[in-house]
GUTIMI-460511 format. One record per residue (C-alpha): residue number from 1; x, y, z. Coordinates in nm, 3 decimals, always signed. Each point is the difference from the previous one (the first is absolute). Layout:
# residues N
 pos    east   north      up
 NUM       X       Y       Z
...
***
This chain:
# residues 505
 pos    east   north      up
   1  +3.180  -3.014  -3.725
   2  -0.161  +0.313  -0.200
   3  -0.313  +0.155  +0.036
   4  -0.190  -0.018  -0.361
   5  -0.013  +0.303  -0.204
   6  -0.311  +0.193  -0.045
   7  -0.214  -0.091  -0.278
   8  -0.199  +0.224  -0.230
   9  -0.353  +0.029  +0.046
  10  -0.282  -0.018  -0.279
  11  -0.172  +0.293  +0.072
  12  +0.167  +0.351  +0.022
  13  -0.106  +0.058  +0.390
  14  +0.147  -0.301  +0.092
  15  +0.322  +0.054  -0.194
  16  +0.019  +0.332  +0.189
  17  -0.023  -0.197  +0.329
  18  +0.258  -0.231  -0.083
  19  +0.234  +0.248  -0.120
  20  -0.034  +0.205  +0.319
  21  +0.072  -0.325  +0.232
  22  +0.294  -0.085  -0.182
  23  +0.121  +0.344  +0.037
  24  -0.033  -0.002  +0.357
  25  +0.133  -0.314  +0.049
  26  +0.344  +0.107  +0.099
  27  +0.082  +0.178  +0.327
  28  -0.059  +0.351  +0.002
  29  +0.253  +0.234  +0.079
  30  -0.085  +0.274  +0.204
  31  +0.048  +0.263  -0.222
  32  -0.259  -0.169  -0.236
  33  -0.266  +0.001  +0.262
  34  -0.167  +0.310  -0.122
  35  +0.039  -0.070  -0.361
  36  -0.186  -0.347  +0.049
  37  -0.265  +0.148  +0.206
  38  -0.079  +0.300  -0.230
  39  -0.032  -0.284  -0.304
  40  -0.212  -0.197  +0.240
  41  -0.244  +0.317  +0.049
  42  -0.040  +0.020  -0.392
  43  -0.095  -0.352  +0.001
  44  -0.228  +0.056  +0.277
  45  -0.214  +0.243  -0.204
  46  -0.029  -0.194  -0.300
  47  -0.304  -0.236  -0.109
  48  +0.171  -0.299  +0.189
  49  -0.045  +0.180  +0.314
  50  -0.374  +0.058  -0.042
  51  -0.053  -0.355  -0.124
  52  +0.132  -0.115  +0.360
  53  -0.179  +0.219  +0.188
  54  -0.019  -0.185  +0.391
  55  -0.112  +0.156  +0.318
  56  +0.112  -0.092  +0.344
  57  -0.209  -0.312  +0.021
  58  +0.173  -0.154  -0.237
  59  +0.287  -0.007  +0.192
  60  +0.104  -0.221  +0.285
  61  +0.214  +0.129  +0.250
  62  +0.254  -0.281  +0.160
  63  +0.196  +0.171  +0.294
  64  +0.309  -0.240  +0.060
  65  -0.054  +0.047  +0.378
  66  +0.070  -0.266  +0.299
  67  -0.133  -0.091  +0.305
  68  +0.260  +0.150  +0.263
  69  -0.213  +0.288  +0.155
  70  +0.241  +0.297  -0.138
  71  -0.047  -0.114  -0.342
  72  -0.360  -0.069  +0.047
  73  -0.026  +0.371  +0.083
  74  +0.214  +0.138  -0.286
  75  -0.236  -0.191  -0.237
  76  -0.305  +0.117  +0.127
  77  +0.100  +0.361  -0.033
  78  +0.096  -0.070  -0.361
  79  -0.350  -0.161  -0.058
  80  -0.171  +0.310  +0.192
  81  +0.203  +0.237  -0.240
  82  -0.120  -0.195  -0.309
  83  -0.372  +0.013  +0.094
  84  +0.039  +0.357  +0.054
  85  +0.105  +0.091  -0.312
  86  -0.246  -0.205  -0.179
  87  -0.272  +0.175  +0.223
  88  +0.141  +0.334  -0.100
  89  -0.006  -0.121  -0.371
  90  -0.393  -0.048  +0.054
  91  +0.067  -0.373  -0.129
  92  -0.140  -0.326  +0.117
  93  +0.272  -0.113  +0.263
  94  +0.231  -0.260  -0.136
  95  +0.072  -0.338  +0.163
  96  +0.327  +0.027  +0.246
  97  +0.115  -0.294  +0.149
  98  +0.277  -0.068  +0.245
  99  +0.211  -0.309  -0.102
 100  +0.040  -0.161  +0.342
 101  -0.364  -0.010  +0.049
 102  -0.061  -0.174  -0.340
 103  +0.121  -0.334  +0.122
 104  +0.178  -0.205  +0.297
 105  +0.187  -0.179  -0.242
 106  +0.351  -0.019  +0.042
 107  +0.184  +0.184  -0.300
 108  -0.341  +0.222  -0.092
 109  +0.266  +0.258  +0.019
 110  +0.120  -0.125  -0.314
 111  -0.287  +0.119  -0.218
 112  -0.047  -0.282  -0.229
 113  -0.179  -0.231  +0.231
 114  -0.288  +0.250  +0.039
 115  -0.058  +0.057  -0.413
 116  -0.266  -0.261  +0.008
 117  -0.161  +0.147  +0.280
 118  +0.036  +0.364  -0.205
 119  -0.145  -0.216  -0.297
 120  -0.297  -0.138  +0.148
 121  -0.095  +0.340  +0.174
 122  +0.089  +0.293  -0.236
 123  +0.028  -0.123  -0.329
 124  -0.358  +0.067  -0.106
 125  -0.030  +0.368  +0.132
 126  +0.396  +0.130  -0.024
 127  +0.302  +0.091  -0.221
 128  +0.265  +0.006  +0.203
 129  +0.154  -0.119  +0.290
 130  +0.230  +0.254  +0.183
 131  +0.294  -0.098  +0.234
 132  +0.167  +0.258  +0.229
 133  +0.190  -0.014  +0.352
 134  -0.092  +0.170  +0.281
 135  +0.198  +0.300  -0.052
 136  -0.096  +0.045  -0.383
 137  -0.153  +0.358  -0.047
 138  -0.279  -0.042  -0.262
 139  -0.102  +0.319  -0.215
 140  -0.378  -0.145  -0.091
 141  -0.060  +0.201  -0.277
 142  +0.343  -0.049  -0.161
 143  -0.051  -0.355  +0.059
 144  -0.302  +0.029  -0.213
 145  +0.148  +0.153  -0.282
 146  +0.316  -0.219  +0.000
 147  -0.230  -0.303  +0.002
 148  -0.256  +0.089  -0.271
 149  +0.302  +0.005  -0.243
 150  -0.006  -0.383  +0.016
 151  -0.278  -0.194  -0.188
 152  -0.153  -0.216  +0.316
 153  -0.089  -0.301  -0.219
 154  +0.350  -0.037  -0.062
 155  +0.282  -0.179  +0.194
 156  +0.204  +0.243  +0.197
 157  +0.279  +0.001  +0.265
 158  +0.057  +0.353  +0.086
 159  +0.262  +0.151  +0.259
 160  +0.309  +0.218  +0.069
 161  +0.275  -0.212  -0.219
 162  +0.304  -0.117  +0.226
 163  +0.252  -0.204  -0.159
 164  +0.354  -0.169  +0.104
 165  +0.309  +0.193  -0.118
 166  +0.181  -0.297  +0.009
 167  -0.047  -0.393  +0.066
 168  -0.060  -0.046  +0.399
 169  +0.005  -0.267  +0.241
 170  -0.340  +0.103  +0.120
 171  -0.151  -0.082  -0.302
 172  +0.242  -0.334  -0.031
 173  +0.158  +0.194  -0.284
 174  -0.314  -0.023  -0.234
 175  +0.014  +0.173  -0.349
 176  +0.375  +0.002  +0.044
 177  +0.072  +0.076  -0.343
 178  -0.185  +0.333  -0.020
 179  -0.163  +0.068  +0.364
 180  -0.156  +0.341  -0.094
 181  -0.215  -0.181  -0.254
 182  -0.249  -0.114  +0.258
 183  -0.218  +0.240  +0.191
 184  -0.173  -0.042  +0.327
 185  -0.217  +0.228  +0.192
 186  +0.085  +0.258  +0.278
 187  -0.286  -0.095  +0.266
 188  +0.045  +0.330  +0.131
 189  -0.111  +0.199  -0.254
 190  -0.294  -0.220  -0.038
 191  -0.100  -0.289  -0.278
 192  -0.298  -0.109  -0.201
 193  -0.163  -0.302  -0.155
 194  -0.269  +0.006  -0.258
 195  -0.269  -0.228  +0.094
 196  +0.073  -0.183  -0.332
 197  +0.328  -0.074  +0.104
 198  -0.112  -0.080  +0.376
 199  -0.280  -0.284  -0.177
 200  +0.285  -0.131  -0.211
 201  +0.261  -0.038  +0.289
 202  -0.314  -0.170  +0.211
 203  -0.041  -0.240  -0.278
 204  +0.364  -0.091  +0.025
 205  +0.003  -0.026  +0.384
 206  -0.293  -0.228  +0.012
 207  +0.175  -0.218  -0.278
 208  +0.311  -0.022  +0.187
 209  +0.094  -0.080  +0.322
 210  +0.157  +0.340  +0.174
 211  +0.376  -0.105  -0.051
 212  +0.317  +0.171  +0.132
 213  +0.039  +0.187  -0.317
 214  -0.200  +0.270  +0.078
 215  +0.023  +0.092  +0.382
 216  +0.333  +0.121  +0.141
 217  +0.131  -0.307  +0.081
 218  -0.045  -0.292  +0.031
 219  +0.317  -0.175  -0.148
 220  +0.113  +0.348  -0.098
 221  -0.022  +0.321  +0.193
 222  -0.129  +0.236  -0.256
 223  -0.127  +0.341  +0.098
 224  -0.395  -0.043  -0.020
 225  -0.036  +0.314  -0.253
 226  +0.232  -0.181  -0.213
 227  -0.135  -0.320  +0.028
 228  -0.368  +0.137  -0.088
 229  +0.147  +0.166  -0.303
 230  +0.192  -0.298  -0.126
 231  -0.346  -0.190  +0.046
 232  -0.235  +0.174  -0.179
 233  +0.269  +0.054  -0.276
 234  +0.010  -0.375  -0.057
 235  +0.282  -0.033  -0.201
 236  -0.156  +0.182  -0.258
 237  -0.357  -0.114  +0.020
 238  -0.106  +0.277  +0.207
 239  +0.054  +0.404  +0.006
 240  +0.302  +0.168  +0.094
 241  -0.020  +0.269  +0.268
 242  -0.101  +0.332  -0.223
 243  +0.142  +0.289  +0.203
 244  -0.219  +0.269  +0.074
 245  +0.182  +0.365  +0.059
 246  -0.300  +0.124  +0.214
 247  +0.067  -0.269  +0.274
 248  +0.292  +0.172  +0.212
 249  +0.197  -0.039  +0.320
 250  +0.162  +0.342  +0.010
 251  -0.277  +0.245  -0.072
 252  +0.242  +0.266  -0.238
 253  -0.282  -0.006  -0.270
 254  -0.346  +0.178  +0.091
 255  -0.174  -0.289  -0.246
 256  +0.108  -0.283  +0.206
 257  -0.322  -0.232  +0.106
 258  +0.240  -0.169  +0.278
 259  +0.262  +0.128  +0.213
 260  +0.167  -0.183  +0.306
 261  +0.002  +0.156  +0.355
 262  +0.364  -0.087  +0.060
 263  +0.101  +0.048  +0.352
 264  +0.115  -0.218  +0.262
 265  -0.312  -0.042  +0.228
 266  +0.028  +0.167  +0.355
 267  -0.283  -0.056  +0.261
 268  +0.092  +0.229  +0.301
 269  +0.340  -0.040  +0.132
 270  +0.291  -0.224  -0.152
 271  +0.017  -0.340  +0.212
 272  +0.310  +0.050  +0.244
 273  +0.302  -0.176  -0.097
 274  +0.002  -0.175  +0.353
 275  -0.348  -0.157  -0.105
 276  +0.188  -0.196  -0.310
 277  +0.209  -0.296  +0.029
 278  +0.205  -0.070  -0.260
 279  +0.163  -0.336  -0.067
 280  +0.273  -0.063  -0.283
 281  +0.035  -0.350  -0.141
 282  +0.360  -0.097  -0.089
 283  +0.288  -0.265  +0.005
 284  +0.367  +0.011  +0.057
 285  +0.111  -0.008  -0.342
 286  -0.221  +0.344  -0.041
 287  +0.180  +0.155  +0.318
 288  +0.278  +0.172  -0.195
 289  -0.208  +0.167  -0.284
 290  -0.368  +0.004  +0.067
 291  -0.004  +0.134  +0.362
 292  +0.237  +0.302  -0.066
 293  -0.228  +0.113  -0.273
 294  -0.292  -0.045  +0.248
 295  +0.202  +0.252  +0.270
 296  +0.110  +0.225  -0.246
 297  -0.364  +0.074  -0.131
 298  -0.317  -0.064  +0.191
 299  +0.096  -0.187  +0.287
 300  +0.073  +0.341  +0.242
 301  -0.387  +0.109  -0.059
 302  -0.111  -0.330  +0.195
 303  -0.051  +0.023  +0.385
 304  +0.006  -0.351  +0.070
 305  +0.166  -0.267  -0.236
 306  +0.178  -0.333  -0.021
 307  +0.189  -0.216  -0.234
 308  -0.113  -0.346  +0.013
 309  +0.289  -0.260  -0.118
 310  +0.106  -0.337  -0.031
 311  +0.340  +0.119  +0.186
 312  +0.084  +0.242  +0.315
 313  +0.193  +0.281  -0.093
 314  -0.008  +0.278  +0.247
 315  +0.151  +0.274  -0.176
 316  -0.323  +0.025  -0.199
 317  -0.135  -0.156  +0.223
 318  -0.195  -0.276  -0.122
 319  -0.266  -0.251  +0.208
 320  +0.025  -0.372  -0.098
 321  -0.356  -0.120  +0.029
 322  +0.122  -0.353  -0.022
 323  -0.144  -0.073  -0.335
 324  +0.237  -0.121  -0.280
 325  +0.079  +0.227  -0.281
 326  -0.224  -0.114  -0.342
 327  +0.119  +0.076  -0.333
 328  -0.346  +0.110  -0.062
 329  -0.378  +0.010  +0.174
 330  +0.134  +0.108  +0.354
 331  -0.368  -0.088  +0.162
 332  +0.158  -0.136  +0.321
 333  +0.202  +0.324  +0.050
 334  -0.299  +0.217  -0.067
 335  -0.213  -0.181  +0.273
 336  +0.297  -0.006  +0.219
 337  -0.027  +0.397  -0.024
 338  -0.383  +0.016  +0.062
 339  +0.026  -0.215  +0.306
 340  +0.289  +0.192  +0.112
 341  -0.199  +0.356  -0.059
 342  -0.329  -0.127  +0.168
 343  +0.187  -0.164  +0.312
 344  +0.308  +0.227  +0.064
 345  -0.086  +0.364  -0.127
 346  -0.177  +0.249  +0.224
 347  -0.396  -0.034  -0.058
 348  -0.004  +0.373  -0.076
 349  +0.170  -0.062  -0.372
 350  -0.291  -0.027  -0.220
 351  +0.188  -0.070  -0.303
 352  +0.256  -0.256  -0.154
 353  +0.186  +0.034  -0.331
 354  +0.182  -0.280  -0.167
 355  +0.236  +0.086  -0.266
 356  +0.297  -0.177  -0.182
 357  +0.357  +0.129  +0.039
 358  -0.027  +0.109  -0.388
 359  -0.332  +0.209  +0.093
 360  +0.036  +0.381  -0.047
 361  -0.256  +0.164  +0.227
 362  -0.110  +0.313  +0.101
 363  -0.127  +0.002  +0.393
 364  -0.116  +0.360  +0.037
 365  -0.231  -0.068  -0.327
 366  -0.124  -0.316  +0.165
 367  -0.070  +0.206  +0.317
 368  -0.235  +0.214  -0.178
 369  -0.146  -0.264  -0.194
 370  -0.061  -0.191  +0.330
 371  -0.194  +0.272  +0.139
 372  -0.305  -0.098  -0.239
 373  -0.058  -0.359  +0.144
 374  -0.112  -0.130  +0.358
 375  +0.270  -0.190  +0.174
 376  -0.296  -0.178  +0.187
 377  -0.135  -0.155  -0.330
 378  +0.167  -0.279  -0.178
 379  +0.206  +0.164  -0.245
 380  +0.233  -0.185  -0.229
 381  +0.156  +0.286  -0.254
 382  +0.223  +0.010  -0.280
 383  +0.013  -0.063  -0.419
 384  -0.299  -0.270  -0.053
 385  +0.074  -0.307  -0.226
 386  -0.196  -0.314  -0.032
 387  +0.013  -0.380  -0.024
 388  -0.229  -0.235  -0.174
 389  -0.247  +0.246  +0.027
 390  -0.256  -0.139  -0.265
 391  +0.043  -0.330  +0.152
 392  -0.067  +0.102  +0.369
 393  +0.354  +0.137  +0.101
 394  +0.087  +0.310  +0.179
 395  +0.123  +0.326  +0.010
 396  +0.312  +0.105  +0.163
 397  +0.252  +0.288  +0.083
 398  +0.321  -0.075  -0.224
 399  +0.295  +0.026  +0.306
 400  +0.287  +0.152  -0.237
 401  -0.204  +0.373  +0.018
 402  -0.069  -0.043  +0.403
 403  -0.289  -0.177  +0.162
 404  -0.167  +0.218  +0.264
 405  -0.199  -0.137  +0.281
 406  -0.224  +0.086  +0.304
 407  +0.059  -0.141  +0.330
 408  -0.331  -0.118  -0.019
 409  +0.056  -0.174  -0.360
 410  +0.263  -0.188  +0.166
 411  -0.148  -0.083  +0.320
 412  -0.306  -0.162  -0.220
 413  +0.232  -0.194  -0.211
 414  +0.222  -0.132  +0.276
 415  -0.322  -0.105  +0.189
 416  -0.082  -0.227  -0.291
 417  +0.193  -0.303  -0.098
 418  +0.061  +0.102  -0.354
 419  +0.391  -0.011  -0.011
 420  +0.283  -0.107  -0.271
 421  +0.020  -0.311  -0.129
 422  +0.365  +0.044  -0.062
 423  +0.272  +0.250  +0.120
 424  +0.046  +0.077  -0.394
 425  -0.341  +0.068  -0.080
 426  -0.075  +0.289  -0.140
 427  -0.074  +0.248  +0.309
 428  -0.232  +0.241  -0.203
 429  -0.185  -0.269  -0.173
 430  -0.068  -0.179  +0.346
 431  -0.112  +0.307  +0.154
 432  -0.234  +0.080  -0.258
 433  -0.163  -0.367  +0.032
 434  -0.005  +0.033  +0.361
 435  -0.174  +0.354  +0.003
 436  -0.219  -0.112  -0.255
 437  -0.110  -0.295  +0.200
 438  -0.068  +0.245  +0.280
 439  -0.208  +0.231  -0.179
 440  +0.267  +0.306  +0.021
 441  +0.023  +0.134  -0.346
 442  +0.305  +0.127  -0.160
 443  +0.001  +0.416  +0.002
 444  +0.153  +0.114  -0.311
 445  +0.224  +0.296  -0.039
 446  +0.191  +0.081  -0.323
 447  +0.250  +0.178  +0.188
 448  +0.208  -0.320  +0.071
 449  +0.191  -0.155  -0.256
 450  +0.130  -0.313  -0.082
 451  +0.256  +0.088  -0.270
 452  +0.226  +0.299  -0.049
 453  -0.121  +0.322  -0.144
 454  +0.153  -0.091  -0.360
 455  -0.227  -0.291  -0.019
 456  -0.347  +0.222  +0.017
 457  -0.089  +0.284  -0.289
 458  +0.091  +0.351  +0.121
 459  -0.311  +0.094  -0.092
 460  -0.150  -0.214  +0.266
 461  +0.250  +0.078  +0.283
 462  -0.045  +0.374  -0.100
 463  -0.327  +0.055  +0.208
 464  +0.122  -0.231  +0.326
 465  +0.159  +0.093  +0.311
 466  +0.187  -0.332  +0.021
 467  +0.043  -0.155  +0.337
 468  +0.251  -0.295  -0.115
 469  +0.206  -0.195  -0.287
 470  +0.151  -0.308  +0.023
 471  +0.330  -0.150  -0.140
 472  +0.331  +0.135  -0.038
 473  +0.085  -0.174  -0.369
 474  +0.156  +0.210  -0.242
 475  -0.058  +0.337  +0.180
 476  +0.132  +0.229  +0.237
 477  -0.203  -0.047  +0.318
 478  +0.135  +0.296  +0.174
 479  -0.076  +0.202  -0.301
 480  -0.354  -0.146  -0.016
 481  -0.090  +0.073  +0.353
 482  +0.106  +0.369  -0.031
 483  -0.175  +0.043  -0.325
 484  -0.306  -0.168  +0.036
 485  -0.059  -0.058  +0.414
 486  +0.221  +0.254  +0.205
 487  -0.209  +0.271  +0.206
 488  -0.014  +0.304  -0.146
 489  -0.135  +0.353  +0.046
 490  -0.264  -0.055  -0.263
 491  -0.144  -0.275  +0.185
 492  -0.074  +0.254  +0.291
 493  -0.131  +0.198  -0.265
 494  -0.237  -0.227  -0.095
 495  -0.093  -0.084  +0.335
 496  -0.134  +0.317  +0.052
 497  -0.165  +0.038  -0.322
 498  -0.205  -0.307  +0.040
 499  -0.120  +0.073  +0.362
 500  -0.238  +0.229  -0.186
 501  -0.093  -0.195  -0.309
 502  +0.033  -0.361  +0.097
 503  -0.389  -0.020  +0.060
 504  -0.095  +0.192  -0.345
 505  -0.105  -0.217  -0.250
***
């Protein structure tokens, strides 16, 4: 499946825009960024820019926020920054929306279900919907200049382009012949939809049921950013992503309209090791190859750790929970772990982390991340996926990257009657269904990863401090751990730096 070639336009100005779009359709090498931005500035000064003059009231900002108290605070701080910049420009204040407040519908975080609302509410008086994450940093004057280059009467899908270097399991090996041809946005840099495209997508959404071909999911576990781009592209019927060099994550160029505040959150002191209980799911056939890797890499960081298996082996040691091993799912084992933690561990242990025996994780980074969450709240944390979100489904934390539970979340879960329908049911999906029924939202962190580092674009990982990866397949897991996750001196330096800057927006 290949993207359609750029077609010539009748008018000279439109031909220029098409040429720019085609030329930017390939991933930008770092050394080319300054050159591309210089070209962009030349275009910005042209008649095209003046023709497409917009002000802030023509932009609707949507912060992709979450309902957890820590994330609400971060989103509110970004909103305040946007409004302050607008006031400093003496412009009419723009509309700044927090995603989690727009709808209680499960799956609103996938954005597409909200497009009809954006179309109905803002299409008459706005030109752009601009999306960003809580830690995206926006320079309002530069953003205005950037958007003025694009004719808002046309269909535009703008963002910092990512692409797969090779076909990957997280995208189910789509575009296997040439995976670099399909571009999707890096949410961290911000991305934008023109109102004509929002209206077009709304018509399509109303004429079709919300199917599993656009959210993460459903029958296919695609990351949502990739699914959105795929849905918009519509097998060539819609616009591909137009790369915008001013949408940045590293901030190496002064002309960037956006950058990403890349750091590992730290809110006070890191959570103590003694407050985190780590449960490793394993089975007899993996005792000899996977468990030694766990012990060689990250297990030494954990103060409290147990290995749960179908076979007692004292040299590890393992705990047999009385649940037969299953080839997949492991729901029975996971719920037995939850019961054991709640009923047999010390009440002062605030957090439980459940990982697979082929999960690679940094406990020291997790300690810092958890300092930003209140363990007295019901917290269910990890990499968020979704199932059937267009048809009454639910979000869930994918198990391979690690599932983090506060004690309160486990207490409320086990107090309910929601349980596995079989021992080999998919544990992460059953948990998502149960928590959804209890009104406990999944809290997403992109620092947890369901797959290996090679399965993600390097440009995406470059602005992260990852907490976990998953699977040993065709990699050296020890090397991966020490490359990506092992504690380093620079982690301490970053931590000291962010103490003074974490509240700045």
